[in-house]
Chimera marker file (.cmm) of the C-alpha trace (Angstrom):
<marker_set name="trace">
<marker id="1" x="-13.687" y="-1.085" z="4.523" r="1" g="1" b="0" radius="0.5"/>
<marker id="2" x="-16.364" y="-0.965" z="1.910" r="1" g="1" b="0" radius="0.5"/>
<marker id="3" x="-16.331" y="2.776" z="1.248" r="1" g="1" b="0" radius="0.5"/>
<marker id="4" x="-13.674" y="5.476" z="1.266" r="1" g="1" b="0" radius="0.5"/>
<marker id="5" x="-13.633" y="9.144" z="0.349" r="1" g="1" b="0" radius="0.5"/>
<marker id="6" x="-11.629" y="10.685" z="-2.472" r="1" g="1" b="0" radius="0.5"/>
<marker id="7" x="-10.309" y="13.746" z="-0.618" r="1" g="1" b="0" radius="0.5"/>
<marker id="8" x="-9.858" y="15.670" z="-3.877" r="1" g="1" b="0" radius="0.5"/>
<marker id="9" x="-13.596" y="16.012" z="-4.463" r="1" g="1" b="0" radius="0.5"/>
<marker id="10" x="-15.138" y="14.382" z="-1.331" r="1" g="1" b="0" radius="0.5"/>
<marker id="11" x="-16.711" y="11.658" z="-3.476" r="1" g="1" b="0" radius="0.5"/>
<marker id="12" x="-17.521" y="8.337" z="-1.789" r="1" g="1" b="0" radius="0.5"/>
<marker id="13" x="-15.957" y="5.391" z="-3.580" r="1" g="1" b="0" radius="0.5"/>
<marker id="14" x="-16.699" y="1.681" z="-3.404" r="1" g="1" b="0" radius="0.5"/>
<marker id="15" x="-14.244" y="-0.923" z="-4.674" r="1" g="1" b="0" radius="0.5"/>
<marker id="16" x="-16.346" y="-1.386" z="-7.814" r="1" g="1" b="0" radius="0.5"/>
<marker id="17" x="-16.437" y="2.326" z="-8.534" r="1" g="1" b="0" radius="0.5"/>
<marker id="18" x="-12.702" y="2.677" z="-7.879" r="1" g="1" b="0" radius="0.5"/>
<marker id="19" x="-11.869" y="-0.225" z="-10.183" r="1" g="1" b="0" radius="0.5"/>
<marker id="20" x="-13.967" y="1.311" z="-12.963" r="1" g="1" b="0" radius="0.5"/>
<marker id="21" x="-11.696" y="4.386" z="-13.066" r="1" g="1" b="0" radius="0.5"/>
<marker id="22" x="-9.087" y="4.695" z="-15.786" r="1" g="1" b="0" radius="0.5"/>
<marker id="23" x="-5.505" y="3.759" z="-14.909" r="1" g="1" b="0" radius="0.5"/>
<marker id="24" x="-4.516" y="7.423" z="-14.762" r="1" g="1" b="0" radius="0.5"/>
<marker id="25" x="-7.454" y="8.318" z="-12.497" r="1" g="1" b="0" radius="0.5"/>
<marker id="26" x="-6.683" y="5.393" z="-10.169" r="1" g="1" b="0" radius="0.5"/>
<marker id="27" x="-3.088" y="6.553" z="-9.730" r="1" g="1" b="0" radius="0.5"/>
<marker id="28" x="-4.241" y="10.048" z="-8.764" r="1" g="1" b="0" radius="0.5"/>
<marker id="29" x="-7.078" y="8.906" z="-6.509" r="1" g="1" b="0" radius="0.5"/>
<marker id="30" x="-4.970" y="6.227" z="-4.734" r="1" g="1" b="0" radius="0.5"/>
<marker id="31" x="-2.914" y="8.978" z="-3.119" r="1" g="1" b="0" radius="0.5"/>
<marker id="32" x="-6.035" y="10.774" z="-1.877" r="1" g="1" b="0" radius="0.5"/>
<marker id="33" x="-8.149" y="8.087" z="-0.187" r="1" g="1" b="0" radius="0.5"/>
<marker id="34" x="-9.375" y="8.618" z="3.379" r="1" g="1" b="0" radius="0.5"/>
<marker id="35" x="-11.581" y="6.686" z="5.803" r="1" g="1" b="0" radius="0.5"/>
<marker id="36" x="-15.231" y="7.671" z="5.614" r="1" g="1" b="0" radius="0.5"/>
<marker id="37" x="-15.439" y="8.208" z="9.377" r="1" g="1" b="0" radius="0.5"/>
<marker id="38" x="-12.071" y="9.014" z="10.982" r="1" g="1" b="0" radius="0.5"/>
<marker id="39" x="-10.506" y="10.637" z="7.878" r="1" g="1" b="0" radius="0.5"/>
<marker id="40" x="-7.130" y="8.870" z="8.191" r="1" g="1" b="0" radius="0.5"/>
<marker id="41" x="-5.326" y="7.946" z="4.982" r="1" g="1" b="0" radius="0.5"/>
<marker id="42" x="-6.722" y="4.802" z="3.372" r="1" g="1" b="0" radius="0.5"/>
<marker id="43" x="-5.081" y="2.466" z="0.901" r="1" g="1" b="0" radius="0.5"/>
<marker id="44" x="-6.178" y="0.199" z="-1.938" r="1" g="1" b="0" radius="0.5"/>
<marker id="45" x="-5.093" y="-3.411" z="-2.231" r="1" g="1" b="0" radius="0.5"/>
<marker id="46" x="-5.775" y="-5.092" z="-5.567" r="1" g="1" b="0" radius="0.5"/>
<marker id="47" x="-6.974" y="-8.679" z="-5.894" r="1" g="1" b="0" radius="0.5"/>
<marker id="48" x="-4.162" y="-11.103" z="-5.078" r="1" g="1" b="0" radius="0.5"/>
<marker id="49" x="-3.070" y="-14.234" z="-6.910" r="1" g="1" b="0" radius="0.5"/>
<marker id="50" x="-3.975" y="-16.350" z="-3.887" r="1" g="1" b="0" radius="0.5"/>
<marker id="51" x="-7.637" y="-15.304" z="-4.125" r="1" g="1" b="0" radius="0.5"/>
<marker id="52" x="-7.972" y="-12.378" z="-1.717" r="1" g="1" b="0" radius="0.5"/>
<marker id="53" x="-10.449" y="-9.818" z="-3.034" r="1" g="1" b="0" radius="0.5"/>
<marker id="54" x="-9.537" y="-6.199" z="-3.680" r="1" g="1" b="0" radius="0.5"/>
<marker id="55" x="-10.207" y="-3.952" z="-0.697" r="1" g="1" b="0" radius="0.5"/>
<marker id="56" x="-9.519" y="-0.678" z="1.063" r="1" g="1" b="0" radius="0.5"/>
<marker id="57" x="-7.721" y="-0.569" z="4.412" r="1" g="1" b="0" radius="0.5"/>
<marker id="58" x="-6.440" y="1.985" z="6.917" r="1" g="1" b="0" radius="0.5"/>
<marker id="59" x="-4.921" y="2.334" z="10.378" r="1" g="1" b="0" radius="0.5"/>
<marker id="60" x="-8.026" y="3.803" z="11.987" r="1" g="1" b="0" radius="0.5"/>
<marker id="61" x="-8.071" y="6.010" z="15.059" r="1" g="1" b="0" radius="0.5"/>
<marker id="62" x="-9.420" y="4.515" z="18.258" r="1" g="1" b="0" radius="0.5"/>
<marker id="63" x="-13.209" y="4.407" z="18.234" r="1" g="1" b="0" radius="0.5"/>
<marker id="64" x="-13.627" y="4.504" z="14.462" r="1" g="1" b="0" radius="0.5"/>
<marker id="65" x="-16.547" y="2.280" z="13.529" r="1" g="1" b="0" radius="0.5"/>
<marker id="66" x="-15.018" y="1.526" z="10.123" r="1" g="1" b="0" radius="0.5"/>
<marker id="67" x="-11.980" y="0.014" z="11.820" r="1" g="1" b="0" radius="0.5"/>
<marker id="68" x="-13.893" y="-1.794" z="14.525" r="1" g="1" b="0" radius="0.5"/>
<marker id="69" x="-16.010" y="-3.631" z="11.974" r="1" g="1" b="0" radius="0.5"/>
<marker id="70" x="-12.938" y="-5.364" z="10.556" r="1" g="1" b="0" radius="0.5"/>
<marker id="71" x="-10.817" y="-5.495" z="13.702" r="1" g="1" b="0" radius="0.5"/>
<marker id="72" x="-8.258" y="-2.919" z="12.563" r="1" g="1" b="0" radius="0.5"/>
<marker id="73" x="-8.855" y="-0.222" z="15.170" r="1" g="1" b="0" radius="0.5"/>
<marker id="74" x="-5.628" y="1.171" z="16.606" r="1" g="1" b="0" radius="0.5"/>
<link id1="1" id2="2" r="1" g="1" b="0" radius="0.2"/>
<link id1="2" id2="3" r="1" g="1" b="0" radius="0.2"/>
<link id1="3" id2="4" r="1" g="1" b="0" radius="0.2"/>
<link id1="4" id2="5" r="1" g="1" b="0" radius="0.2"/>
<link id1="5" id2="6" r="1" g="1" b="0" radius="0.2"/>
<link id1="6" id2="7" r="1" g="1" b="0" radius="0.2"/>
<link id1="7" id2="8" r="1" g="1" b="0" radius="0.2"/>
<link id1="8" id2="9" r="1" g="1" b="0" radius="0.2"/>
<link id1="9" id2="10" r="1" g="1" b="0" radius="0.2"/>
<link id1="10" id2="11" r="1" g="1" b="0" radius="0.2"/>
<link id1="11" id2="12" r="1" g="1" b="0" radius="0.2"/>
<link id1="12" id2="13" r="1" g="1" b="0" radius="0.2"/>
<link id1="13" id2="14" r="1" g="1" b="0" radius="0.2"/>
<link id1="14" id2="15" r="1" g="1" b="0" radius="0.2"/>
<link id1="15" id2="16" r="1" g="1" b="0" radius="0.2"/>
<link id1="16" id2="17" r="1" g="1" b="0" radius="0.2"/>
<link id1="17" id2="18" r="1" g="1" b="0" radius="0.2"/>
<link id1="18" id2="19" r="1" g="1" b="0" radius="0.2"/>
<link id1="19" id2="20" r="1" g="1" b="0" radius="0.2"/>
<link id1="20" id2="21" r="1" g="1" b="0" radius="0.2"/>
<link id1="21" id2="22" r="1" g="1" b="0" radius="0.2"/>
<link id1="22" id2="23" r="1" g="1" b="0" radius="0.2"/>
<link id1="23" id2="24" r="1" g="1" b="0" radius="0.2"/>
<link id1="24" id2="25" r="1" g="1" b="0" radius="0.2"/>
<link id1="25" id2="26" r="1" g="1" b="0" radius="0.2"/>
<link id1="26" id2="27" r="1" g="1" b="0" radius="0.2"/>
<link id1="27" id2="28" r="1" g="1" b="0" radius="0.2"/>
<link id1="28" id2="29" r="1" g="1" b="0" radius="0.2"/>
<link id1="29" id2="30" r="1" g="1" b="0" radius="0.2"/>
<link id1="30" id2="31" r="1" g="1" b="0" radius="0.2"/>
<link id1="31" id2="32" r="1" g="1" b="0" radius="0.2"/>
<link id1="32" id2="33" r="1" g="1" b="0" radius="0.2"/>
<link id1="33" id2="34" r="1" g="1" b="0" radius="0.2"/>
<link id1="34" id2="35" r="1" g="1" b="0" radius="0.2"/>
<link id1="35" id2="36" r="1" g="1" b="0" radius="0.2"/>
<link id1="36" id2="37" r="1" g="1" b="0" radius="0.2"/>
<link id1="37" id2="38" r="1" g="1" b="0" radius="0.2"/>
<link id1="38" id2="39" r="1" g="1" b="0" radius="0.2"/>
<link id1="39" id2="40" r="1" g="1" b="0" radius="0.2"/>
<link id1="40" id2="41" r="1" g="1" b="0" radius="0.2"/>
<link id1="41" id2="42" r="1" g="1" b="0" radius="0.2"/>
<link id1="42" id2="43" r="1" g="1" b="0" radius="0.2"/>
<link id1="43" id2="44" r="1" g="1" b="0" radius="0.2"/>
<link id1="44" id2="45" r="1" g="1" b="0" radius="0.2"/>
<link id1="45" id2="46" r="1" g="1" b="0" radius="0.2"/>
<link id1="46" id2="47" r="1" g="1" b="0" radius="0.2"/>
<link id1="47" id2="48" r="1" g="1" b="0" radius="0.2"/>
<link id1="48" id2="49" r="1" g="1" b="0" radius="0.2"/>
<link id1="49" id2="50" r="1" g="1" b="0" radius="0.2"/>
<link id1="50" id2="51" r="1" g="1" b="0" radius="0.2"/>
<link id1="51" id2="52" r="1" g="1" b="0" radius="0.2"/>
<link id1="52" id2="53" r="1" g="1" b="0" radius="0.2"/>
<link id1="53" id2="54" r="1" g="1" b="0" radius="0.2"/>
<link id1="54" id2="55" r="1" g="1" b="0" radius="0.2"/>
<link id1="55" id2="56" r="1" g="1" b="0" radius="0.2"/>
<link id1="56" id2="57" r="1" g="1" b="0" radius="0.2"/>
<link id1="57" id2="58" r="1" g="1" b="0" radius="0.2"/>
<link id1="58" id2="59" r="1" g="1" b="0" radius="0.2"/>
<link id1="59" id2="60" r="1" g="1" b="0" radius="0.2"/>
<link id1="60" id2="61" r="1" g="1" b="0" radius="0.2"/>
<link id1="61" id2="62" r="1" g="1" b="0" radius="0.2"/>
<link id1="62" id2="63" r="1" g="1" b="0" radius="0.2"/>
<link id1="63" id2="64" r="1" g="1" b="0" radius="0.2"/>
<link id1="64" id2="65" r="1" g="1" b="0" radius="0.2"/>
<link id1="65" id2="66" r="1" g="1" b="0" radius="0.2"/>
<link id1="66" id2="67" r="1" g="1" b="0" radius="0.2"/>
<link id1="67" id2="68" r="1" g="1" b="0" radius="0.2"/>
<link id1="68" id2="69" r="1" g="1" b="0" radius="0.2"/>
<link id1="69" id2="70" r="1" g="1" b="0" radius="0.2"/>
<link id1="70" id2="71" r="1" g="1" b="0" radius="0.2"/>
<link id1="71" id2="72" r="1" g="1" b="0" radius="0.2"/>
<link id1="72" id2="73" r="1" g="1" b="0" radius="0.2"/>
<link id1="73" id2="74" r="1" g="1" b="0" radius="0.2"/>
</marker_set>
């Protein structure tokens, strides 16, 4: 997923915008991320040592276009 919503203030966040937050803000926002379309809880995964880029992910509801685009629809 490229974008998520911070459910505290309904702000759309990209990975770049999320990573620019302070450590304290990230910890608060991480618990309040939701999918842009189906509104299920989303999660942040930081860049891994083996080269995987940071991303957002979620267990999307059936029919969610955000999940279908990355093959994670449930």
